[in-house]
N, C-alpha and C positions, 0 to 999 in steps of 0.2 A: 467571522469566517474561520473554519478550521485550517490548520497548517499541516501539510503533509511532509514528513521528513523521511530520509532514507539512510540505511546503513552504508557506511563508506565502502563496503565490499562491492556494492552494486556499481561503483564508479569504474570498476574494471570493464564493464560493458557500456556504461554511459558516463564518460569522463566529465561532462558538463553538468552532471546531476546536482541539483540544489533544491532546497525546500520550496514548496509551492503553497501559496495561500489562495484559497478559492471557495466559492459558494458551492457547498455540497452538504446534503443532509443525511446521507448514508455512506457506508464504506464502499458500496457498489458504485455510487456516484463519484467517490474519490478516485476509484480505480479508473473510471472514464476520464477524469481530469488528468490523471497521471499519463494516460495514453495520448491525450491531446498535446501534452507538453513533451513527452518522450515516446515517440512512435515505436511500437513494438514491445514496450516494457510490460504492458498489460498481459501479453502472452507468457511472460516469465512469471507473473504474479498469479494468474488464474488459468484453469484448464479450459477446454473447449465448451464445458457446461457452465462456466462462470464461477466454479468453486475454487477456493484458495488452494494452491498447490501445496503438497506436503512439505516441501523445502522452504516455504515462505510462512512467516508469521506477521500479523498486523496487530499492533497495539493501539488502543485509544487511551492516551495517558499511560498509566501503568497497568491497564487491564487488557488482556488478550481478547480479541474479538470472539464472540460466542457463536455467531452464525458463519461458519466456514463454507457453507454450501451456497447461500444466496447473498451473503454480505449485506444484510439489512440492519446491522447495528447502527443505531442513530448517532449522528454527529451534531454537535452544537458549536456555536460561536466560541472561539477560544480553545477548542479542543486541539490537541497535538496528536496526529496520527503518525505512527512509526511503521515503516515497511522494512522488514528484516529478513534476510535469507539465513537459513540454517547453515552452519559451518560444520564440516566433518574433517576427519584426519587425525593424525596422532603424532 
């Protein structure tokens, strides 16, 4: 089963945020698992069409997801999925 991990900056919105290990075979399914565990977080990650928002990146291991529109990148047992928000400022 893949493990979904989050950047610590998201704890500002979800203080109890912790890694999730779940059965999911695509990034899209992982986003649904995230929303089941942390209601509303999906809306922060994807837009109304299900595409990854510009201020969010998802990595599978050390590879950035390729399908930002449909999130159909495949996941395998043992994969680590990282959800990261972009930071800005100076």
